[in-house]
VEXKOL-232375 format. One record per atom (N, C-alpha, C): x, y, z; chain; residue number from 0; atom name. Coordinates in steps of 0.05 Angstrom, whole numbers, plus 5000, padded with zeros to 4 digits. Layout:
% VEXKOL-232375
+------+------+------+------+-----+------+
!    x !    y !    z ! unit ! pos ! site !
+------+------+------+------+-----+------+
!    X !    Y !    Z !    A ! NUM !   CA !
...
+------+------+------+------+-----+------+
***
This chain:
% VEXKOL-232375
+------+------+------+------+-----+------+
!    x !    y !    z ! unit ! pos ! site !
+------+------+------+------+-----+------+
! 4776 ! 4301 ! 5443 !    A !   0 !    N !
! 4793 ! 4324 ! 5439 !    A !   0 !   CA !
! 4778 ! 4341 ! 5417 !    A !   0 !    C !
! 4779 ! 4369 ! 5424 !    A !   1 !    N !
! 4765 ! 4390 ! 5404 !    A !   1 !   CA !
! 4786 ! 4393 ! 5381 !    A !   1 !    C !
! 4770 ! 4396 ! 5356 !    A !   2 !    N !
! 4783 ! 4396 ! 5331 !    A !   2 !   CA !
! 4784 ! 4426 ! 5328 !    A !   2 !    C !
! 4808 ! 4436 ! 5321 !    A !   3 !    N !
! 4814 ! 4464 ! 5314 !    A !   3 !   CA !
! 4806 ! 4468 ! 5287 !    A !   3 !    C !
! 4794 ! 4486 ! 5280 !    A !   4 !    N !
! 4787 ! 4493 ! 5249 !    A !   4 !   CA !
! 4805 ! 4520 ! 5242 !    A !   4 !    C !
! 4821 ! 4520 ! 5220 !    A !   5 !    N !
! 4833 ! 4539 ! 5214 !    A !   5 !   CA !
! 4819 ! 4558 ! 5197 !    A !   5 !    C !
! 4818 ! 4586 ! 5200 !    A !   6 !    N !
! 4805 ! 4605 ! 5186 !    A !   6 !   CA !
! 4823 ! 4618 ! 5169 !    A !   6 !    C !
! 4820 ! 4615 ! 5143 !    A !   7 !    N !
! 4843 ! 4629 ! 5123 !    A !   7 !   CA !
! 4832 ! 4655 ! 5120 !    A !   7 !    C !
! 4849 ! 4672 ! 5124 !    A !   8 !    N !
! 4845 ! 4703 ! 5117 !    A !   8 !   CA !
! 4847 ! 4707 ! 5091 !    A !   8 !    C !
! 4828 ! 4721 ! 5078 !    A !   9 !    N !
! 4825 ! 4730 ! 5050 !    A !   9 !   CA !
! 4825 ! 4761 ! 5048 !    A !   9 !    C !
! 4839 ! 4774 ! 5035 !    A !  10 !    N !
! 4840 ! 4804 ! 5031 !    A !  10 !   CA !
! 4835 ! 4809 ! 4999 !    A !  10 !    C !
! 4831 ! 4832 ! 4993 !    A !  11 !    N !
! 4828 ! 4836 ! 4965 !    A !  11 !   CA !
! 4849 ! 4853 ! 4954 !    A !  11 !    C !
! 4858 ! 4850 ! 4929 !    A !  12 !    N !
! 4884 ! 4861 ! 4918 !    A !  12 !   CA !
! 4877 ! 4890 ! 4917 !    A !  12 !    C !
! 4893 ! 4908 ! 4926 !    A !  13 !    N !
! 4888 ! 4937 ! 4929 !    A !  13 !   CA !
! 4886 ! 4948 ! 4896 !    A !  13 !    C !
! 4897 ! 4931 ! 4881 !    A !  14 !    N !
! 4898 ! 4944 ! 4852 !    A !  14 !   CA !
! 4874 ! 4936 ! 4835 !    A !  14 !    C !
! 4869 ! 4906 ! 4835 !    A !  15 !    N !
! 4846 ! 4898 ! 4821 !    A !  15 !   CA !
! 4824 ! 4886 ! 4835 !    A !  15 !    C !
! 4826 ! 4885 ! 4863 !    A !  16 !    N !
! 4802 ! 4875 ! 4877 !    A !  16 !   CA !
! 4799 ! 4847 ! 4875 !    A !  16 !    C !
! 4815 ! 4829 ! 4868 !    A !  17 !    N !
! 4811 ! 4801 ! 4866 !    A !  17 !   CA !
! 4818 ! 4792 ! 4896 !    A !  17 !    C !
! 4807 ! 4768 ! 4904 !    A !  18 !    N !
! 4810 ! 4761 ! 4927 !    A !  18 !   CA !
! 4840 ! 4745 ! 4929 !    A !  18 !    C !
! 4856 ! 4749 ! 4952 !    A !  19 !    N !
! 4882 ! 4740 ! 4958 !    A !  19 !   CA !
! 4883 ! 4722 ! 4988 !    A !  19 !    C !
! 4887 ! 4701 ! 4982 !    A !  20 !    N !
! 4893 ! 4688 ! 5007 !    A !  20 !   CA !
! 4919 ! 4696 ! 5026 !    A !  20 !    C !
! 4914 ! 4700 ! 5046 !    A !  21 !    N !
! 4938 ! 4711 ! 5064 !    A !  21 !   CA !
! 4952 ! 4688 ! 5073 !    A !  21 !    C !
! 4970 ! 4676 ! 5060 !    A !  22 !    N !
! 4984 ! 4655 ! 5063 !    A !  22 !   CA !
! 5012 ! 4657 ! 5056 !    A !  22 !    C !
! 5033 ! 4639 ! 5063 !    A !  23 !    N !
! 5063 ! 4639 ! 5051 !    A !  23 !   CA !
! 5064 ! 4634 ! 5024 !    A !  23 !    C !
! 5044 ! 4619 ! 5013 !    A !  24 !    N !
! 5039 ! 4614 ! 4984 !    A !  24 !   CA !
! 5037 ! 4637 ! 4969 !    A !  24 !    C !
! 5022 ! 4661 ! 4981 !    A !  25 !    N !
! 5013 ! 4679 ! 4968 !    A !  25 !   CA !
! 5039 ! 4702 ! 4966 !    A !  25 !    C !
! 5054 ! 4697 ! 4946 !    A !  26 !    N !
! 5084 ! 4710 ! 4941 !    A !  26 !   CA !
! 5079 ! 4741 ! 4942 !    A !  26 !    C !
! 5060 ! 4753 ! 4930 !    A !  27 !    N !
! 5054 ! 4779 ! 4924 !    A !  27 !   CA !
! 5036 ! 4795 ! 4946 !    A !  27 !    C !
! 5026 ! 4783 ! 4968 !    A !  28 !    N !
! 5007 ! 4792 ! 4983 !    A !  28 !   CA !
! 5017 ! 4819 ! 4993 !    A !  28 !    C !
! 4997 ! 4837 ! 4995 !    A !  29 !    N !
! 4968 ! 4837 ! 4993 !    A !  29 !   CA !
! 4959 ! 4840 ! 4963 !    A !  29 !    C !
! 4978 ! 4837 ! 4946 !    A !  30 !    N !
! 4970 ! 4841 ! 4915 !    A !  30 !   CA !
! 4971 ! 4813 ! 4905 !    A !  30 !    C !
! 4952 ! 4808 ! 4885 !    A !  31 !    N !
! 4948 ! 4781 ! 4873 !    A !  31 !   CA !
! 4971 ! 4773 ! 4856 !    A !  31 !    C !
! 4985 ! 4790 ! 4845 !    A !  32 !    N !
! 5006 ! 4790 ! 4826 !    A !  32 !   CA !
! 5029 ! 4810 ! 4827 !    A !  32 !    C !
! 5055 ! 4801 ! 4814 !    A !  33 !    N !
! 5075 ! 4816 ! 4811 !    A !  33 !   CA !
! 5061 ! 4843 ! 4795 !    A !  33 !    C !
! 5050 ! 4838 ! 4770 !    A !  34 !    N !
! 5039 ! 4863 ! 4758 !    A !  34 !   CA !
! 5027 ! 4881 ! 4775 !    A !  34 !    C !
! 5006 ! 4870 ! 4790 !    A !  35 !    N !
! 4986 ! 4886 ! 4809 !    A !  35 !   CA !
! 5007 ! 4906 ! 4827 !    A !  35 !    C !
! 5025 ! 4890 ! 4838 !    A !  36 !    N !
! 5046 ! 4902 ! 4859 !    A !  36 !   CA !
! 5058 ! 4927 ! 4844 !    A !  36 !    C !
! 5071 ! 4920 ! 4817 !    A !  37 !    N !
! 5085 ! 4939 ! 4802 !    A !  37 !   CA !
! 5065 ! 4964 ! 4793 !    A !  37 !    C !
! 5041 ! 4959 ! 4789 !    A !  38 !    N !
! 5023 ! 4978 ! 4783 !    A !  38 !   CA !
! 5020 ! 5000 ! 4804 !    A !  38 !    C !
! 5020 ! 4988 ! 4826 !    A !  39 !    N !
! 5017 ! 5004 ! 4855 !    A !  39 !   CA !
! 5042 ! 5019 ! 4857 !    A !  39 !    C !
! 5067 ! 5005 ! 4856 !    A !  40 !    N !
! 5089 ! 5022 ! 4856 !    A !  40 !   CA !
! 5095 ! 5045 ! 4839 !    A !  40 !    C !
! 5085 ! 5039 ! 4816 !    A !  41 !    N !
! 5082 ! 5060 ! 4796 !    A !  41 !   CA !
! 5070 ! 5086 ! 4807 !    A !  41 !    C !
! 5043 ! 5080 ! 4813 !    A !  42 !    N !
! 5026 ! 5101 ! 4822 !    A !  42 !   CA !
! 5039 ! 5119 ! 4845 !    A !  42 !    C !
! 5055 ! 5103 ! 4863 !    A !  43 !    N !
! 5068 ! 5118 ! 4882 !    A !  43 !   CA !
! 5089 ! 5132 ! 4873 !    A !  43 !    C !
! 5108 ! 5124 ! 4855 !    A !  44 !    N !
! 5129 ! 5138 ! 4841 !    A !  44 !   CA !
! 5118 ! 5161 ! 4829 !    A !  44 !    C !
! 5098 ! 5160 ! 4813 !    A !  45 !    N !
! 5083 ! 5182 ! 4798 !    A !  45 !   CA !
! 5068 ! 5202 ! 4817 !    A !  45 !    C !
! 5068 ! 5198 ! 4844 !    A !  46 !    N !
! 5054 ! 5212 ! 4861 !    A !  46 !   CA !
! 5023 ! 5216 ! 4860 !    A !  46 !    C !
! 5013 ! 5192 ! 4847 !    A !  47 !    N !
! 4983 ! 5192 ! 4851 !    A !  47 !   CA !
! 4977 ! 5182 ! 4875 !    A !  47 !    C !
! 4991 ! 5174 ! 4892 !    A !  48 !    N !
! 4988 ! 5166 ! 4921 !    A !  48 !   CA !
! 5004 ! 5184 ! 4939 !    A !  48 !    C !
! 4992 ! 5191 ! 4960 !    A !  49 !    N !
! 5005 ! 5204 ! 4981 !    A !  49 !   CA !
! 4997 ! 5206 ! 5009 !    A !  49 !    C !
! 5016 ! 5201 ! 5026 !    A !  50 !    N !
! 5010 ! 5202 ! 5055 !    A !  50 !   CA !
! 5005 ! 5232 ! 5062 !    A !  50 !    C !
! 4979 ! 5239 ! 5074 !    A !  51 !    N !
! 4974 ! 5262 ! 5082 !    A !  51 !   CA !
! 4994 ! 5278 ! 5098 !    A !  51 !    C !
! 4998 ! 5305 ! 5093 !    A !  52 !    N !
! 5016 ! 5321 ! 5113 !    A !  52 !   CA !
! 5004 ! 5347 ! 5110 !    A !  52 !    C !
! 5017 ! 5363 ! 5132 !    A !  53 !    N !
! 5006 ! 5392 ! 5133 !    A !  53 !   CA !
! 5012 ! 5407 ! 5111 !    A !  53 !    C !
! 4999 ! 5423 ! 5104 !    A !  54 !    N !
! 5006 ! 5446 ! 5079 !    A !  54 !   CA !
! 5022 ! 5466 ! 5092 !    A !  54 !    C !
! 5044 ! 5469 ! 5077 !    A !  55 !    N !
! 5065 ! 5489 ! 5085 !    A !  55 !   CA !
! 5067 ! 5512 ! 5063 !    A !  55 !    C !
! 5074 ! 5536 ! 5069 !    A !  56 !    N !
! 5074 ! 5556 ! 5051 !    A !  56 !   CA !
! 5102 ! 5557 ! 5042 !    A !  56 !    C !
! 5103 ! 5564 ! 5017 !    A !  57 !    N !
! 5130 ! 5566 ! 5005 !    A !  57 !   CA !
! 5133 ! 5591 ! 4986 !    A !  57 !    C !
! 5151 ! 5598 ! 4976 !    A !  58 !    N !
! 5155 ! 5624 ! 4956 !    A !  58 !   CA !
! 5136 ! 5616 ! 4934 !    A !  58 !    C !
! 5138 ! 5588 ! 4923 !    A !  59 !    N !
! 5121 ! 5583 ! 4900 !    A !  59 !   CA !
! 5091 ! 5578 ! 4906 !    A !  59 !    C !
! 5086 ! 5580 ! 4931 !    A !  60 !    N !
! 5057 ! 5578 ! 4935 !    A !  60 !   CA !
! 5056 ! 5553 ! 4959 !    A !  60 !    C !
! 5030 ! 5549 ! 4962 !    A !  61 !    N !
! 5025 ! 5525 ! 4984 !    A !  61 !   CA !
! 5036 ! 5498 ! 4974 !    A !  61 !    C !
! 5046 ! 5481 ! 4990 !    A !  62 !    N !
! 5057 ! 5454 ! 4986 !    A !  62 !   CA !
! 5049 ! 5432 ! 5008 !    A !  62 !    C !
! 5044 ! 5412 ! 5002 !    A !  63 !    N !
! 5038 ! 5390 ! 5023 !    A !  63 !   CA !
! 5071 ! 5382 ! 5036 !    A !  63 !    C !
! 5073 ! 5381 ! 5059 !    A !  64 !    N !
! 5095 ! 5372 ! 5073 !    A !  64 !   CA !
! 5098 ! 5343 ! 5066 !    A !  64 !    C !
! 5116 ! 5334 ! 5057 !    A !  65 !    N !
! 5125 ! 5305 ! 5051 !    A !  65 !   CA !
! 5129 ! 5288 ! 5076 !    A !  65 !    C !
! 5137 ! 5299 ! 5097 !    A !  66 !    N !
! 5145 ! 5284 ! 5120 !    A !  66 !   CA !
! 5175 ! 5282 ! 5120 !    A !  66 !    C !
! 5189 ! 5299 ! 5101 !    A !  67 !    N !
! 5218 ! 5300 ! 5105 !    A !  67 !   CA !
! 5225 ! 5312 ! 5128 !    A !  67 !    C !
! 5249 ! 5300 ! 5143 !    A !  68 !    N !
! 5258 ! 5311 ! 5168 !    A !  68 !   CA !
! 5284 ! 5321 ! 5162 !    A !  68 !    C !
! 5295 ! 5343 ! 5175 !    A !  69 !    N !
! 5321 ! 5352 ! 5178 !    A !  69 !   CA !
! 5334 ! 5340 ! 5205 !    A !  69 !    C !
! 5346 ! 5319 ! 5204 !    A !  70 !    N !
! 5357 ! 5307 ! 5232 !    A !  70 !   CA !
! 5384 ! 5319 ! 5235 !    A !  70 !    C !
! 5394 ! 5342 ! 5229 !    A !  71 !    N !
! 5420 ! 5353 ! 5237 !    A !  71 !   CA !
! 5421 ! 5360 ! 5261 !    A !  71 !    C !
+------+------+------+------+-----+------+
***
């Protein structure tokens, strides 16, 4: 019988770059810890991260479209 070898996937924490095993035991994946997860969440909340969108002209000058939709 052939023996199957399992290869564990390891990713880097997006906040601190530590290796993180991609398993059920890695509670905060892809982050290494709750702290790194919260640092990343705070960066999104402070608008340090953004998903690119088209630049739209407004009366106040050009702004990025945040992808908001008016589904009415």
